[in-house]
C-alpha positions as semicolon CSV with decimal commas, in nm:
position;residue;x (nm);y (nm);z (nm)
1;M;-16,867;-4,184;-8,616
2;D;-16,554;-4,385;-8,545
3;D;-16,741;-4,638;-8,333
4;A;-16,998;-4,695;-8,605
5;L;-16,720;-4,754;-8,859
6;V;-16,547;-5,007;-8,632
7;V;-16,877;-5,189;-8,568
8;A;-16,950;-5,201;-8,944
9;A;-16,600;-5,338;-9,014
10;L;-16,640;-5,600;-8,740
11;L;-16,977;-5,707;-8,880
12;L;-16,825;-5,738;-9,224
13;V;-16,548;-5,958;-9,087
14;A;-16,794;-6,173;-8,893
15;A;-17,019;-6,215;-9,198
16;A;-16,729;-6,309;-9,427
17;A;-16,591;-6,559;-9,170
18;T;-16,935;-6,717;-9,129
19;V;-16,979;-6,753;-9,504
20;A;-16,630;-6,908;-9,532
21;V;-16,708;-7,166;-9,266
22;F;-17,030;-7,278;-9,432
23;Q;-16,883;-7,323;-9,781
24;R;-16,846;-7,685;-9,881
25;D;-16,632;-7,648;-10,196
26;P;-16,264;-7,576;-10,122
27;A;-16,235;-7,348;-10,426
28;R;-16,526;-7,135;-10,303
29;Q;-16,375;-7,135;-9,957
30;A;-16,055;-6,987;-10,098
31;I;-16,248;-6,713;-10,276
32;V;-16,442;-6,629;-9,962
33;L;-16,117;-6,640;-9,766
34;S;-15,986;-6,373;-10,000
35;L;-16,288;-6,158;-9,921
36;L;-16,231;-6,223;-9,550
37;G;-15,872;-6,103;-9,588
38;L;-15,995;-5,788;-9,756
39;A;-16,245;-5,730;-9,475
40;L;-15,969;-5,778;-9,216
41;A;-15,749;-5,532;-9,401
42;V;-16,031;-5,277;-9,385
43;L;-16,075;-5,348;-9,013
44;F;-15,708;-5,301;-8,941
45;T;-15,707;-4,977;-9,134
46;V;-16,007;-4,851;-8,945
47;L;-15,833;-4,943;-8,618
48;Q;-15,540;-4,722;-8,725
49;A;-15,297;-5,003;-8,807
50;P;-15,232;-4,938;-9,178
51;D;-14,908;-5,136;-9,185
52;V;-15,087;-5,446;-9,057
53;G;-15,371;-5,375;-9,300
54;L;-15,132;-5,365;-9,593
55;A;-14,966;-5,691;-9,485
56;Q;-15,307;-5,853;-9,447
57;L;-15,410;-5,723;-9,787
58;A;-15,106;-5,880;-9,952
59;V;-15,096;-6,209;-9,767
60;G;-15,456;-6,270;-9,662
61;S;-15,626;-6,149;-9,977
62;A;-15,383;-6,260;-10,245
63;V;-15,109;-6,507;-10,155
64;T;-15,290;-6,753;-9,923
65;P;-15,607;-6,794;-10,142
66;L;-15,386;-6,836;-10,450
67;M;-15,186;-7,110;-10,282
68;I;-15,506;-7,285;-10,172
69;L;-15,654;-7,265;-10,522
70;L;-15,335;-7,406;-10,676
71;A;-15,333;-7,692;-10,424
72;V;-15,700;-7,771;-10,489
73;R;-15,638;-7,767;-10,864
74;K;-15,345;-8,008;-10,829
75;V;-15,539;-8,246;-10,603
76;R;-15,838;-8,247;-10,838
77;R;-15,616;-8,323;-11,136
78;K;-15,455;-8,620;-10,959
79;G;-15,799;-8,748;-10,863
80;H;-15,915;-8,755;-11,224
81;R;-15,613;-8,957;-11,348
82;K;-15,714;-9,275;-11,170
């Protein structure tokens, strides 16, 4: 049972990473990156590292995508002013 759960979590991480790579729009990439962070948090929890999973959940699923979205928003606003 444990091996099947680890394999499922790894497949989820691989799928989310693949989708993130093939996204062309930076805003969509940030959203998919958030899902990838969530998948990694699940993987770390399944691998019995809940402290790493919680850190990944906070940083990888919330803070990093938020910073990327704010940067994309600021760049797009400056591009429209010209």
